[in-house]
C-alpha positions as a printed NumPy array, in Angstrom:
array([[ 89.546,  26.468, 134.354],
       [ 87.316,  29.31 , 134.081],
       [ 89.677,  31.576, 135.833],
       [ 92.552,  30.494, 133.494],
       [ 90.419,  30.848, 130.352],
       [ 89.437,  34.333, 131.487],
       [ 93.076,  35.365, 131.953],
       [ 93.854,  34.15 , 128.403],
       [ 90.988,  36.136, 126.989],
       [ 92.216,  39.303, 128.771],
       [ 95.714,  38.64 , 127.568],
       [ 94.586,  38.199, 123.938],
       [ 92.396,  41.437, 124.074],
       [ 95.417,  43.393, 125.333],
       [ 97.643,  42.026, 122.83 ],
       [ 95.271,  42.797, 120.009],
       [ 94.839,  46.323, 121.322],
       [ 98.61 ,  46.774, 121.6  ],
       [ 99.293,  45.604, 117.992],
       [ 96.462,  47.723, 116.638],
       [ 97.855,  50.77 , 118.382],
       [101.433,  50.042, 117.073],
       [100.154,  49.469, 113.575],
       [ 98.269,  52.731, 113.628],
       [101.174,  54.559, 114.805],
       [103.414,  53.081, 112.03 ],
       [100.81 ,  53.842, 109.402],
       [100.478,  57.366, 110.516],
       [104.232,  57.877, 110.584],
       [104.283,  58.831, 114.205],
       [106.523,  56.236, 115.411],
       [109.381,  58.822, 115.541],
       [108.855,  62.483, 116.464],
       [111.424,  64.989, 115.213],
       [112.108,  67.699, 117.734],
       [112.076,  70.896, 116.027],
       [115.375,  73.082, 116.204],
       [115.144,  76.237, 118.042],
       [116.793,  78.932, 115.716],
       [119.138,  81.267, 117.572],
       [121.975,  83.509, 116.749],
       [124.351,  81.05 , 118.497],
       [127.092,  79.499, 116.06 ],
       [127.375,  75.931, 116.333],
       [130.397,  73.711, 115.368],
       [130.109,  72.8  , 111.689],
       [130.61 ,  69.079, 112.758],
       [127.606,  69.196, 114.849],
       [125.547,  69.498, 111.628],
       [127.499,  67.153, 109.434],
       [129.905,  69.614, 107.946],
       [133.722,  69.927, 107.848],
       [134.799,  73.21 , 109.632],
       [138.188,  73.339, 107.988],
       [136.811,  73.239, 104.298],
       [134.091,  75.545, 105.242],
       [136.273,  78.187, 106.974],
       [139.279,  78.048, 104.6  ],
       [137.234,  78.032, 101.426],
       [134.984,  81.042, 102.246],
       [137.823,  82.959, 103.778],
       [139.981,  82.444, 100.552],
       [137.071,  83.446,  98.244],
       [136.08 ,  86.587, 100.075],
       [139.62 ,  87.713, 100.763],
       [140.38 ,  87.336,  96.959],
       [137.522,  89.88 ,  96.148],
       [138.68 ,  92.132,  98.76 ],
       [142.242,  92.091,  97.579],
       [140.962,  92.951,  94.001],
       [139.183,  95.825,  95.34 ],
       [135.778,  94.616,  94.137],
       [134.295,  94.549,  97.618],
       [135.551,  96.341, 100.749],
       [134.135,  93.842, 103.11 ],
       [131.265,  91.145, 103.504],
       [129.483,  89.231, 106.046],
       [128.866,  85.385, 105.309],
       [126.317,  83.242, 107.254],
       [125.868,  79.517, 106.649],
       [123.375,  77.304, 108.453],
       [122.299,  73.641, 108.3  ],
       [119.552,  71.947, 109.87 ],
       [118.413,  75.25 , 111.29 ],
       [121.758,  75.807, 113.14 ],
       [124.123,  78.648, 112.181],
       [127.472,  76.962, 111.74 ],
       [129.557,  79.766, 110.146],
       [129.094,  83.55 , 110.587],
       [132.046,  85.816, 109.939],
       [132.678,  89.347, 109.013],
       [135.492,  90.349, 106.574],
       [137.148,  93.673, 105.597],
       [135.725,  97.103, 106.291],
       [132.091,  98.596, 106.411],
       [133.616, 102.161, 106.227],
       [137.072, 103.479, 105.572],
       [139.058, 102.376, 108.444],
       [136.061, 100.692, 110.373],
       [136.025,  96.972, 110.469],
       [132.961,  95.05 , 109.171],
       [130.853,  93.336, 112.011],
       [128.497,  90.615, 111.794],
       [125.655,  92.772, 113.094],
       [126.005,  95.193, 110.191],
       [122.803,  96.432, 108.661],
       [122.655,  96.182, 104.8  ],
       [120.524,  97.847, 102.197],
       [118.971,  94.655, 100.722],
       [117.789,  96.52 ,  97.453],
       [116.047,  93.851,  95.342],
       [116.459,  91.095,  98.093],
       [113.508,  93.064,  99.7  ],
       [111.231,  91.422,  97.176],
       [111.033,  87.988,  98.686],
       [109.778,  89.259, 102.087],
       [107.34 ,  91.432, 100.24 ],
       [106.004,  88.29 ,  98.48 ],
       [105.754,  86.574, 101.8  ],
       [103.627,  89.32 , 103.164],
       [101.414,  89.069, 100.2  ],
       [100.949,  85.252, 100.791],
       [100.207,  85.867, 104.334],
       [ 97.28 ,  87.882, 103.274],
       [ 96.27 ,  85.108, 100.842],
       [ 96.558,  82.571, 103.806],
       [ 94.13 ,  84.799, 105.914],
       [ 91.448,  84.843, 103.02 ],
       [ 91.978,  88.521, 102.51 ],
       [ 92.793,  88.315,  98.894],
       [ 92.953,  85.507,  96.241],
       [ 95.816,  85.06 ,  93.686],
       [ 93.141,  85.325,  91.032],
       [ 91.452,  88.42 ,  92.221],
       [ 91.557,  91.279,  89.68 ],
       [ 93.553,  93.997,  91.2  ],
       [ 90.941,  96.62 ,  90.345],
       [ 88.793,  95.058,  93.065],
       [ 91.191,  96.831,  95.489],
       [ 92.913,  99.638,  93.368],
       [ 90.157, 100.961,  90.802],
       [ 92.788, 102.673,  88.745],
       [ 94.124,  99.419,  87.413],
       [ 90.862,  98.657,  85.502],
       [ 91.073,  99.121,  81.932],
       [ 94.623,  99.026,  81.486],
       [ 96.415,  99.37 ,  78.106],
       [ 99.32 ,  97.716,  76.361],
       [101.94 ,  99.382,  73.864],
       [102.579,  97.328,  70.679],
       [104.771,  97.926,  67.796],
       [102.94 ,  98.225,  64.55 ],
       [104.373,  97.044,  61.217],
       [105.591, 100.561,  60.246],
       [107.575, 100.798,  63.475],
       [105.129, 103.106,  65.175],
       [103.96 , 102.417,  68.691],
       [100.196, 101.655,  69.09 ],
       [ 98.053, 101.398,  72.272],
       [ 95.539,  98.742,  72.624],
       [ 93.316,  97.567,  75.366],
       [ 94.656,  94.849,  77.896],
       [ 93.066,  91.439,  77.158],
       [ 92.299,  90.909,  80.815],
       [ 92.931,  92.476,  84.214],
       [ 96.029,  92.19 ,  86.331],
       [ 95.834,  89.707,  89.314],
       [ 97.959,  89.162,  92.439],
       [ 99.545,  86.147,  90.641],
       [100.775,  88.397,  87.773],
       [102.47 ,  90.758,  90.349],
       [104.169,  87.991,  92.192],
       [105.359,  86.233,  89.222],
       [106.667,  89.306,  87.521],
       [104.146,  88.71 ,  84.518],
       [102.231,  92.109,  84.639],
       [103.903,  93.779,  81.772],
       [104.545,  96.821,  84.021],
       [107.93 ,  98.228,  82.973],
       [110.316, 100.726,  84.52 ],
       [111.471, 104.2  ,  83.82 ],
       [114.478, 105.128,  81.652],
       [116.66 , 108.046,  82.761],
       [117.894, 111.153,  81.022],
       [121.581, 111.404,  81.615],
       [122.679, 111.028,  78.014],
       [124.58 , 107.85 ,  78.886],
       [122.751, 104.816,  77.129],
       [123.95 , 102.447,  79.901],
       [122.963, 104.547,  82.717],
       [119.744, 105.532,  80.988],
       [118.982, 101.87 ,  80.758],
       [117.686, 101.709,  77.211],
       [117.203,  98.345,  75.844],
       [116.97 ,  98.766,  72.078],
       [113.387,  97.248,  72.124],
       [111.08 ,  99.922,  70.756],
       [108.115,  99.1  ,  72.969],
       [110.206,  98.88 ,  76.193],
       [112.078, 102.03 ,  75.542],
       [108.83 , 103.976,  74.591],
       [107.109, 102.885,  77.786],
       [110.318, 103.622,  79.808],
       [110.357, 107.128,  78.738],
       [106.673, 107.638,  79.393],
       [107.374, 106.433,  83.077],
       [110.266, 108.687,  83.378],
       [108.342, 111.716,  81.92 ],
       [105.35 , 110.67 ,  84.241],
       [107.519, 110.835,  87.351],
       [107.476, 107.171,  88.263],
       [110.171, 106.503,  90.956],
       [112.279, 103.477,  91.866],
       [114.961, 102.76 ,  94.32 ],
       [115.363, 103.854,  97.933],
       [115.914, 107.646,  97.713],
       [114.442, 110.489, 100.047],
       [111.477, 110.793,  97.825],
       [108.628, 113.097,  99.051],
       [106.251, 110.582,  97.655],
       [104.247, 107.589,  98.732],
       [103.701, 104.258,  96.975],
       [100.24 , 105.086,  96.633],
       [100.845, 108.228,  94.688],
       [103.388, 106.42 ,  92.73 ],
       [101.103, 103.473,  91.963],
       [ 98.279, 105.72 ,  90.527],
       [100.699, 107.104,  88.004],
       [101.822, 103.685,  87.016],
       [ 98.159, 102.702,  86.493],
       [ 97.944, 105.413,  83.59 ],
       [100.951, 104.083,  81.605],
       [100.659, 101.254,  79.   ],
       [102.289,  97.837,  79.831],
       [104.892,  96.273,  77.422],
       [103.031,  93.235,  76.899],
       [ 99.52 ,  91.363,  77.663],
       [ 99.137,  90.318,  81.297],
       [100.699,  86.924,  81.832],
       [102.205,  86.493,  78.376],
       [105.813,  87.551,  79.241],
       [108.11 ,  88.059,  82.193],
       [109.622,  91.278,  82.977],
       [111.597,  91.984,  86.152],
       [110.785,  95.573,  87.115],
       [110.757,  97.485,  90.346],
       [107.596,  99.586,  89.763],
       [105.48 ,  96.394,  89.635],
       [106.638,  95.423,  93.011],
       [106.166,  98.966,  94.414],
       [102.554,  98.771,  92.996],
       [102.358,  95.272,  94.817],
       [103.203,  97.107,  98.054],
       [100.366,  99.517,  97.658],
       [ 97.862,  96.684,  96.965],
       [ 99.008,  95.132, 100.224],
       [ 98.486,  98.252, 102.012],
       [ 94.808,  98.471, 100.699],
       [ 94.101,  94.765, 101.379],
       [ 95.44 ,  94.877, 104.959],
       [ 94.388,  98.469, 105.839],
       [ 97.81 ,  99.147, 107.118],
       [100.98 , 101.075, 105.877],
       [103.46 ,  98.666, 104.38 ],
       [105.926,  99.323, 107.01 ],
       [103.549,  98.439, 109.78 ],
       [102.33 ,  95.311, 107.844],
       [105.856,  94.016, 107.332],
       [106.61 ,  94.554, 111.184],
       [103.594,  92.846, 112.331],
       [103.187,  89.965, 109.742],
       [106.823,  89.133, 109.004],
       [109.515,  90.759, 111.281],
       [107.956,  90.284, 114.83 ],
       [106.893,  86.69 , 114.437],
       [110.458,  85.843, 113.17 ],
       [112.355,  87.806, 115.464],
       [113.888,  90.111, 112.919],
       [114.812,  93.023, 115.192],
       [116.924,  94.924, 112.717],
       [114.772,  94.843, 109.57 ],
       [112.881,  97.859, 108.529],
       [112.569, 100.383, 105.512],
       [114.1  , 103.214, 107.669],
       [116.628, 101.987, 110.46 ],
       [116.485, 104.035, 113.644],
       [119.07 , 106.917, 113.946],
       [120.985, 104.927, 116.552],
       [121.5  , 102.05 , 113.984],
       [122.779, 104.109, 111.079],
       [126.359, 103.664, 111.935],
       [125.885, 100.008, 111.484],
       [125.005, 100.487, 107.717],
       [128.05 ,  99.834, 105.581],
       [129.044, 102.618, 103.065],
       [128.793, 101.793,  99.476],
       [131.875, 101.289,  97.236],
       [132.314, 101.589,  93.545],
       [132.644,  98.048,  92.342],
       [132.706,  98.409,  88.686],
       [128.937,  98.643,  87.807],
       [127.498, 100.509,  84.917],
       [128.706, 104.118,  85.064],
       [131.517, 103.539,  87.363],
       [134.269, 106.223,  86.842],
       [137.495, 104.265,  86.032],
       [139.41 , 106.556,  88.702],
       [136.804, 105.528,  91.423],
       [136.998, 101.737,  91.063],
       [137.183, 100.453,  94.555],
       [136.587, 103.761,  96.132],
       [134.012, 104.692,  98.866],
       [130.876, 106.7  ,  98.047],
       [130.199, 109.65 , 100.288],
       [128.138, 108.603, 103.187],
       [125.293, 110.917, 101.949],
       [125.55 , 110.046,  98.234],
       [122.257, 108.462,  96.783],
       [122.86 , 107.491,  93.219],
       [125.074, 104.706,  91.786],
       [126.126, 104.391,  88.112],
       [122.559, 103.031,  87.059],
       [120.52 , 106.006,  87.362],
       [117.188, 104.02 ,  87.455],
       [118.222, 102.394,  90.944],
       [119.03 , 105.193,  93.569],
       [120.822, 103.385,  96.232],
       [123.017, 104.212,  99.191],
       [121.864, 106.129, 102.32 ],
       [119.795, 108.814, 100.743],
       [116.597, 107.548, 102.169],
       [117.861, 106.287, 105.441],
       [119.506, 109.797, 106.099],
       [116.506, 111.773, 104.503],
       [113.534, 113.752, 106.086],
       [110.569, 112.265, 104.417],
       [110.763, 108.515, 105.206],
       [107.569, 107.822, 103.669],
       [108.55 , 105.929, 100.547],
       [108.106, 102.184, 101.406],
       [109.659, 100.551,  98.511],
       [108.786,  96.712,  98.442],
       [111.07 ,  96.608,  95.263],
       [114.185,  97.554,  97.197],
       [113.773,  99.527, 100.295],
       [114.331,  97.172, 103.066],
       [117.401,  97.171, 105.439],
       [118.335,  94.032, 107.355],
       [121.172,  91.984, 108.881],
       [122.585,  88.635, 108.095],
       [121.142,  87.247, 111.223],
       [117.602,  88.618, 110.538],
       [117.501,  87.48 , 106.964],
       [118.71 ,  83.805, 108.03 ],
       [115.491,  83.732, 110.222],
       [113.456,  84.572, 107.262],
       [115.178,  81.982, 104.861],
       [114.92 ,  79.303, 107.566],
       [111.112,  79.924, 107.889],
       [110.817,  79.271, 104.235],
       [113.018,  76.272, 104.191],
       [111.049,  74.922, 107.254],
       [107.856,  75.305, 105.311],
       [106.507,  78.424, 106.714],
       [107.111,  78.189, 110.491],
       [110.058,  79.038, 112.867],
       [110.507,  77.93 , 116.401],
       [106.972,  76.832, 116.45 ],
       [105.46 ,  80.105, 115.167],
       [103.706,  79.535, 111.901],
       [104.062,  82.424, 109.516],
       [103.028,  81.067, 106.381],
       [101.022,  77.931, 105.405],
       [103.067,  75.093, 103.71 ],
       [101.042,  75.577, 100.614],
       [102.151,  79.185, 100.322],
       [105.841,  78.294, 100.861],
       [105.349,  75.528,  97.911],
       [103.788,  78.179,  95.744],
       [106.579,  80.661,  96.274],
       [109.293,  78.164,  95.533],
       [107.998,  76.282,  92.55 ],
       [107.929,  77.474,  88.985],
       [105.073,  79.915,  88.469],
       [105.968,  81.185,  84.97 ],
       [105.631,  78.011,  82.863],
       [107.888,  77.885,  79.969],
       [108.957,  81.57 ,  80.298],
       [112.368,  82.361,  81.616],
       [113.321,  84.85 ,  83.905],
       [114.879,  87.829,  82.161],
       [118.397,  87.46 ,  83.98 ],
       [119.135,  83.856,  82.928],
       [117.512,  80.741,  81.96 ],
       [116.328,  79.64 ,  85.466],
       [112.539,  79.332,  86.606],
       [110.782,  81.945,  88.724],
       [108.532,  81.376,  91.656],
       [107.076,  84.34 ,  93.546],
       [109.876,  86.523,  93.869],
       [112.62 ,  83.718,  94.088],
       [114.867,  82.415,  91.401],
       [114.687,  78.566,  91.164],
       [117.598,  76.29 ,  89.952],
       [115.558,  73.773,  87.918],
       [118.255,  71.142,  87.452],
       [121.955,  70.416,  87.789],
       [122.749,  70.814,  84.103],
       [124.468,  74.192,  83.459],
       [122.902,  75.685,  80.198],
       [125.532,  78.381,  79.192],
       [125.751,  81.28 ,  78.982],
       [122.654,  82.221,  80.993],
       [122.013,  79.369,  83.405],
       [122.558,  80.197,  87.062],
       [123.49 ,  77.865,  89.921],
       [121.852,  78.203,  93.382],
       [123.641,  75.142,  94.832],
       [121.511,  72.35 ,  93.541],
       [118.351,  71.388,  91.85 ],
       [115.314,  72.801,  93.609],
       [117.509,  75.456,  95.501],
       [116.121,  78.98 ,  95.486],
       [116.897,  82.522,  96.538],
       [117.371,  85.935,  95.381],
       [119.796,  88.866,  95.464],
       [120.277,  92.701,  95.49 ],
       [122.079,  95.051,  93.189],
       [124.041,  96.636,  96.036],
       [125.643,  93.094,  96.884],
       [123.541,  90.952,  98.9  ],
       [122.281,  87.437,  98.076],
       [120.773,  84.399,  99.851],
       [120.112,  80.628,  98.891],
       [118.023,  77.979, 100.547],
       [118.798,  74.34 ,  99.484],
       [116.038,  71.914, 100.523],
       [118.027,  68.819,  99.518],
       [120.975,  69.73 , 101.792],
       [118.945,  71.648, 104.312],
       [121.212,  74.639, 104.057],
       [120.772,  78.421, 104.09 ],
       [123.615,  80.789, 102.826],
       [123.372,  84.626, 103.428],
       [125.951,  86.831, 101.733],
       [126.069,  90.424, 102.49 ],
       [128.182,  93.222, 100.915],
       [127.676,  96.753,  99.799],
       [128.873,  97.907,  96.504],
       [127.803,  98.931,  93.075],
       [127.125,  96.386,  91.913],
       [126.184,  92.715,  92.59 ],
       [127.05 ,  91.358,  89.05 ],
       [130.831,  91.62 ,  89.837],
       [130.52 ,  89.298,  92.74 ],
       [127.912,  86.707,  91.693],
       [130.932,  84.373,  90.887],
       [131.872,  84.816,  94.615],
       [128.525,  83.809,  95.867],
       [128.459,  80.808,  93.512],
       [131.811,  79.805,  94.692],
       [130.801,  79.963,  98.233],
       [127.735,  77.793,  97.497],
       [129.974,  75.15 ,  96.108],
       [132.332,  75.271,  99.199],
       [129.305,  74.748, 101.368],
       [128.278,  71.844,  99.452],
       [131.893,  70.325,  99.45 ],
       [131.779,  70.869, 103.219],
       [128.969,  68.508, 103.809],
       [130.206,  65.123, 105.039],
       [126.996,  63.603, 106.368]])
């Protein structure tokens, strides 16, 4: 009897231990382990990620070819991924006159550069090297004692002290009040005048002081540029408004140099490109890669001569119709190569940018390599401007990403990224990306034209096609 009783005691103890272990596993959510997808450049069948290949292929092809036939774009590359797997990656049209577009083409991202720059900033926050609330003058003393331009009752412009110092949060959320230069061509559209007395006054000051924007072959560094910007009044008190301007992001790039102790190109390579395997991303592509950069085409942007609509720019041409944004190959073909514009100077491929977007969609890591904390991604992709609206349309703004707040279009300035919570950004020379957390999709659209506004409907139509093609 003692033997039988002992066996029962042992059986009960083992049973209790087993049930406790199972309960703990259930409570901790570890009963199932999701195997992370290894991101590669391989293109998988759409059906393997729950998408209809016929809807995806036919729809995207129809949309892109329509814009090519209308001479709006000469060519494009479109990449779609779901669950971390590329399921569509196609090149259309030409990248130069008579040269077919290829999926490894290297595009000038222009403003799409801003999101990777924001990621590099959040990397420094993760590392404890800077706080979002730090006064920037801790790192760049020239930004202490900033001033603000205001319009007096008699219409004159007065200069008043800033009520507080600028912070990293202000730069990342585009709420610094730092504006951008006007131009001096005599064409109001090309000169980028707004009709707002304060903005136009500050814009002229910036122009006359030599503040630069764009990706031209400047014999200038972002450090030198930032120190000029620091002397010019802002257009509103820090944090009180939203103003999307390139000089603020170029100043941000210099702040990152100071905080990291590294040139911005080195910082981007070490903190973003290398960990993600972005092998074709840089401010200045190597000479051997220049032929992979598509030429720009006149796509109907401000200042486009009627007779040049749909025509190629010269391969060495720098400026588009909008004089405040030098585009094209001027910097890449130049001799200086020391202007590292975080606002718009990065070149990249669809594959490279997919890796970056997928890292964000996966909460800061890719293929087991953590680049940013989950909290950093959450801050980047949630509304950081409160009740302000981003100056392009009625969407919200995180840290250098546009966020679709809901599924209710608010005409005429609401903007659709593919669904509530979807986010991304674009570049004036024809590039755009989305990440949709609800559908676990990434879309990268690359073209090269002046300028993006004319093909925004195409990118939104592609987003709708991607949503339609999801079957499970």
